[in-house]
C-alpha positions in Angstrom: 110.1 92.8 99.5 112.6 95.6 98.4 114.8 94.6 95.4 117.9 96.6 94.3 118.8 95.9 90.8 122.2 97.1 89.2 122.5 97.0 85.4 119.0 97.8 84.4 119.9 98.5 80.7 121.5 95.2 79.9 119.6 92.3 78.4 119.5 90.4 81.8 118.7 93.6 83.7 115.7 94.4 81.4 114.3 90.9 81.7 114.8 91.0 85.6 112.9 94.4 85.7 110.0 92.8 83.9 109.9 89.7 86.0 110.6 91.3 89.4 108.3 94.2 89.1 105.2 92.3 90.4 107.3 90.6 93.3 108.1 93.8 95.3 109.3 97.4 95.3 112.0 97.3 92.5 114.6 100.0 92.2 116.5 99.5 89.0 119.7 101.5 88.5 122.6 101.6 85.9 125.6 103.8 85.7 123.8 106.7 84.4 121.3 106.8 87.2 121.6 109.8 89.6 121.1 107.4 92.5 123.8 105.2 91.6 126.6 107.5 93.2 124.5 107.5 96.4 124.5 103.7 96.4 128.2 103.5 96.0 128.6 105.8 99.0 126.3 103.8 101.0 128.2 100.6 100.1 130.7 101.7 102.5 128.3 101.1 105.4 127.4 97.6 104.3 128.6 94.5 106.2 132.1 93.1 104.7 130.5 90.0 103.2 128.4 92.1 100.9 131.1 94.5 99.9 133.8 91.8 99.3 131.3 89.4 97.4 132.6 89.0 93.8 130.1 87.0 91.5 131.9 84.1 89.4 
C-alpha cells in the first residue's frame, strides 16, 4: 500500500509516521520538503472530490 502523509513534523504526523511505516510504502512530507511543491502541482490532476475535500 502507498501512503502519502502531509504534515510529518507535527505531533500527529510524527506518530503516524511511526505507526504507518510497517503498513506500506510511506512518503511523509511537510512544507519544507522539496517534493511538496511537486505534489501541489500534481494536485491539479486529481479528481475533483479529492481536491475539494476539506476536513472538519
